[in-house]
N, C-alpha and C positions, 0 to 999 in steps of 0.2 A: 504494498500500500504505500502510495506516496506520500512524504509529509510536507507540511508547511507550516507558517508561523500563522497563530492565530489571533486576529484582531479583536474578536467578542472577548470582552471582559470576563476574567475569571473570578469565581467565587469558591471559598470553601464552605461547603455545605454542613459542615458541623456546627457553624457558627451562623446567627443570623444577618451577621454583616459580610457583604463582599469587600475585598481588598481595595475597592474605592471608597469605601465606608457608605454604602448603601445597604438598607435591610432589605432583607427578603419580605415579599410582600403578601398579605393574607387578605382574601377578599370574604366576609361574613355576610349572609344573606338570610334575614329572618326578620318575619314579620313582627316580631315580639322586641319592642324596643329596649326593654329590660336586659334580655338575651344579647343582644347586639352589643349593649354598652358593656355587659359583663364579659363576654369574650374579647372585645376588643380591649378593655382594659389588662386582662389577663396576659393577652399576646403582646402588646406594648410594653409590659413591664417586663415580659421574656426577650425583648430587644426585637420584635418583628415591627414592621411598617403594615397597619390596618386600615383596610377601606370597608364601611360599610354601606349595606343597601337593604332596604324592607320590603323588596319584591323582586320578582325576575326582571320585570321591566326596568326597574332603577339600577340592578347589578349591570345591566346591558349598556345603561348609560354611564354607568361608573367607567365599564371598559372602554367606550368611546371617548372618555376625555383622560383616562389616564394609562390605557392599556392593559395586557394580561397581569395577572397577579401569578405569584409561583404555585398557591394554591387556593382552592375556595372552599369554604364550609358552608352548606346549604341546608335550609329546612326544606321539608316534602311540602308539608300543607302550607301554601301561601294563597292569598286572593289572586286573581288573574293567573298570570304565569305560574304554574307550580314547579317545585323543585325537579322534577322528572323533566319537565318541558324546558327549563333553564338548560338544564345540562345536554338536552338534544341539541340546542341551539349551540352552546359549547363546544360539544363534539364536532359539530358539521365544520370548525375550522381550527381546531387546537385538540392537543392531548392534555388538556388541563389537568391535573389531579385534583380530586374532589372527596371531600367527605362529608357525609349527610349527618347532619345534627337535627334531629327530630325527636317528637313523642311518638311517631307511627311505629309499633311494635308487631304489626301482624306479621307474620312467616312469610308469606308469598310476597309482600311489600319488601320486607328486608332482603330476600332472596333476590328479586328483581334489580333492587337497588345496588346490591354488591355485584351481581351478574353483569348489568349493563353500563352501569354510571360510576361507581365510586371505588374507591381504594379501601374504605372504612365505612363503617356506619356505628354511630355512638348515639344512645337514646337516652333523651330526657327521662329525670333530671341526671346532670352528669357532673364530674369532677372537672373543673376548669385545668388543673394540673396534668391530669390524664390526657386532656384533649390537647393540650400543647405538647406532650410527649408522643401522641399519636401523628401528630404533624410533622413532628421532626422525623421520626420513623419513615413515614411516607416519602418525605424529601430526600431522605437518605437512599431510599430505596430506588425512587426515579429516576436513576442515572445520573449522570454529572451535573445536569441542571445548571449548566456553570456560566450563566450570566442573568443579568437583572434585565427583565423585560421593559421596555420604556415604550411609549405609545408608537415610535419608529425604532425599531433595532437596527442599527448600525453595522452593517457586517465589515465593508471597507469602504475606500472612498467612492467606489463604483455603485457597489449593491447596497440597499435597505429593504428592511421588510415592513410593511404594517399588517400583522396578523389579524387585528380586528377588522379591518376595514377591506382584509383580502387582496392585498396590494404589494408589488414589488416596485421600487423606484432604482431604475436604471440611469446613471448618470443624470439623477432629478427627473428623468421621464417615469410616469406612472404606467404599470402594466399591470393589467386586472387578473389575478388569480382565481382559479376555480376552489371551493372549499376542499376539495381533497388535495390539490397542488398545495395550498396554505396549511395542511395538516402534516403532509410531508415534510415541507421544511420545519414547521414546529419540531417534529420528532427529532430529525436530523441534527437542526442547531442545536437543541438542547442536550444533544450528545456528540457536540461538535470534536471532530477528531478521532471519534472511536468508530468501529464498525457497528452499524445497526442491521441485524440478520434481517432476510426477506420474510422469516416466520414472523418475527417480531411487527415488522410493518405492517404485514396483512391482518394481524390480530387487532392491531391497535386502528387500523384504518378502517376495518369491516368487520367489528366484531360480533354481528349478527348474521354474517353471510358467508358463504363458501365461495373465497376469490382466489384465484392462482395467479402465479408470479408473473404470468403474460400480463396480467391486467395492471401490475404493479409497474411492469416495465414501460407500459404505454403510458402511464401519467408521469414517470419519471423522464421519459424523452418528451414528453409534452413541456413538461417544467424547463428542462434544459434549454429547450428552444426559446424560453421566454426570459431565463436570467442569465445564459452563458454567452458570452461573448463569441465562441467556437462552440457550438454543441458537440462537435465530434471530438473536441479535446477540452473537456470540462474542467473548469477550475474549481468550481464549488462541489458539486454532487459527483463524488467519485464512486465507480463500481469495483467492488472487491469481488472478484469473479467466484461465482458458485456459494457466496456467503451472502452478501448484501450491499450496502451502501455508506459511505461515509460523507460528513460535509466537512469541506477543507475550505480554507482562505486563503488569499494569496500571499 
């Protein structure tokens, strides 16, 4: 596999701070104001940056203003867009790790939440200290996650990505991305410099469908034609033959 210098900022995921002094970012979504305040206080005192929202619609508006967090804590029963609906929207363009924090304890709902959307499921009433521990465990498990997401993530002087709006900027010229292309970039960039296997990509991109590597190759081919200067000699999305792909910077 070719090596390259990485311009994406690196963070130590054992600490809430990256090397630039920026906190890991948590989004808390719950229609109960007391819950959001309690969770926000606990995570802020533990060194995290916290954004809160009281509905799925408000959560999407927060992302429009601030970009993606590193993890979202989401209630299920909310007026308007419920937690599952919000997670479907998030999963359409990202692989954002999610923990459900909810009073819903029906077995079928818990199973659906874990199998389809979330990395963990916490039932209210809950221990704030335990919730922080669970979040840290998920962040450690989710790959390097070695850059802090801004509204627009700068890869290098030529390329930047706006995940929320599903756009790439090539020399400041906006190029529209499909949700699948955006999610591919999200996963590869989260593991920048490391090989992501075909099997992992297929499971994260299409968790409820039986999709084969040929389909993945088609999406990678189209994505390269959008972001690479010379698609036949890619600088960003590197093929590791027989294994998968890695994201490299110039």
